[in-house]
Every structure is written in structure tokens, then in C-alpha cells.
N, C-alpha and C positions, 0 to 999 in steps of 0.2 A: 366819483369814483372811479378815479382815474388813481394809479398811488395807494390806498387800498390795500388791506392785504386780508380774504379770509379764510378767517380763522375753520380750526379741521376738528381740531382737536384741544384741548388746553395751550400748550405750546407755540406749536407747527400749525400753520395756516402756506393757504397757495401764495404764493409773490404771482403781481400782478403778470408782471414780464415771463410771464409764464405760460397767457392765458390765450385765450386766441375767441376776437366778437365778432360773427360774421351779422348785415344787420338784414331786414328780406320786408321786403312790405307781405303786412297782416296780413287776412282773409278774419272775417267774420261784418259784425259793421262798426259805422264808425263817424257814414258822412265823407261830402265833398272830400277832405282833407284825407284821409286815410288811402287812398288808389294816388297818392304825393308826401306820405310819410312811409318810413320803414323804420318800423316801430317789432315785427317780430325780429324775434336776436336768436340765436343762434354762440352757445360759451362753445369751444373745444379747450381738453384738457390731452397732455398726450405723455397718458402715465404711465408707460412704458423710458420714456425717457425724463423726465425728470428728478430731482436732487431735492425738490425739496420736505419730502416725503420720508420720516425712516424706512430702511432694503426688507424689515420681519415687513411693514405694514403695505409696503409696497407691493410684497412677494402677497403679501394678504389681497391686497382688492384686485390684482392683478384677475386671484384665482378666483375669485364672488364676481365678477362684470365681465367677466373674459365673453357672457353672450350678448354686451354692449360694447364693447366695446372693435374699432373698428378701425388698421392695424398698427396700437399699445394706442390709442387715442377714443378717448372718451366726451361722448355732446351731448350738450342739453341745450334746447331748443323752449322760447314762455313766447308767447301769446296774449295771455290772456287779457292784461291788458293794453290802455289803447297810448298807453303812453310810452317809448323807447327804454324813456330812462329808470321808470317800473316794470319794463322787460328784463333790464338788467339785474334790476335788482335781486328777481324771484332768481335767474339765472340759478345767480354767482348762494344767493342761498339752497336752490337746488343740489350745484355741484356738490358744495360745504356739505350740505346733507348727505348731503349717498355718498363722496367717501368716509363719508364720520360713521357712522352703519359700516361701509364695504369696510374698513382695516382698524376697526373693536377688535377686540379680543374677543376666542370661542368663549361658551358659555364654563362656568364645571360644572365635569359632570359631575352624574346622582347621587349621592350618595344613600341603598337605602338602606329603612333601615326597619326594626324589623314592628308588629304588631303586638301589642303590650298583654297580656297574658291577661288581665281583668276585663280590658271592652273583645277578646275569645271568648270567652266563655259569658261573658252577663250573655253575646249573642248569641251563644247556645244556647241557654236557659231560655230564651225569650224566645229558640228557634222552636225548642216544644216545648211549655206550654203554648203555645201558638198549635200544633200539629195536634197537642190532644183536644183542642179548643172544638177542634173539627173536628176528630176522627169522631168527640160527644154528640155532634149531630151527626148521623149516617142514619141510613137504614134504624132502629127498631123491630124490637121482633116481639108482637100487637098482640099475639093469641088471649 
């Protein structure tokens, strides 16, 4: 896993040197082995100080992930697998996906379109026909 870069989007990727890994004991099932192995992974990435991302992306990510950052550092945890190696992969993938979503360009604004006149006229004709049908069901003068 070390020495490998994690692609965010296009040619932009996270350099392994800027990733901080921490390992601890994971909770949950696992038998006797779980008590001795540090399988939970915490991956930290200093978003505020990195030079790996283009400046525009960095600002966008800092804005969108503001609630998740602690002193400009983004951290992701993974403990769903029993092996540390699989948890490392899961954390790296999660971090890359999070950054890819946060750095994505904003969606294009919606251009309002007009309803074609024919559709509107058809709707009004149908509405009038329906009203006449219901009108015919009203009280009759039975004298």
C-alpha cells in the first residue's frame, strides 16, 4: 500500500507522504486474535496545508468539508474488516471519494424552459371536458 498514490479525479492524486496513518484496536467480533491486533485504521490528511490539490479545489473542499475538519485536517476511520490491510484500503478509498465529491465543480444552473402552447391548450380542453362531465352529474329537475 505504501508508495501508492490515491487518485481523486483525473491526474490529481493524494501523495502517500501527506497521509498520516494511525492504528488501534477495533471493537466488535473477531475472537482471540482481535485482542492483540490493531486493525482499526484512522487516516488523516492535512487539507489546509497540502500542495497536492489545485488551489481552486482546495478552497472548494475546505468550504464544503468545514464541519468535518479539525484544524484543517480531514480524518477518516475504517474498522469494518478484521484485517488491518483491508481497513487501510477502505479508509483510503473513503478519503479519496470524500475529496472527489468535495472538489467537484458546482452543477450548472438550470435554464428555465417554457411549456409548449399545444400542451397547455390540450390540458385546458381536457379540464373543460371533465368539468362538463361532472356538471352533468349534478341535481336534475325531476318534476
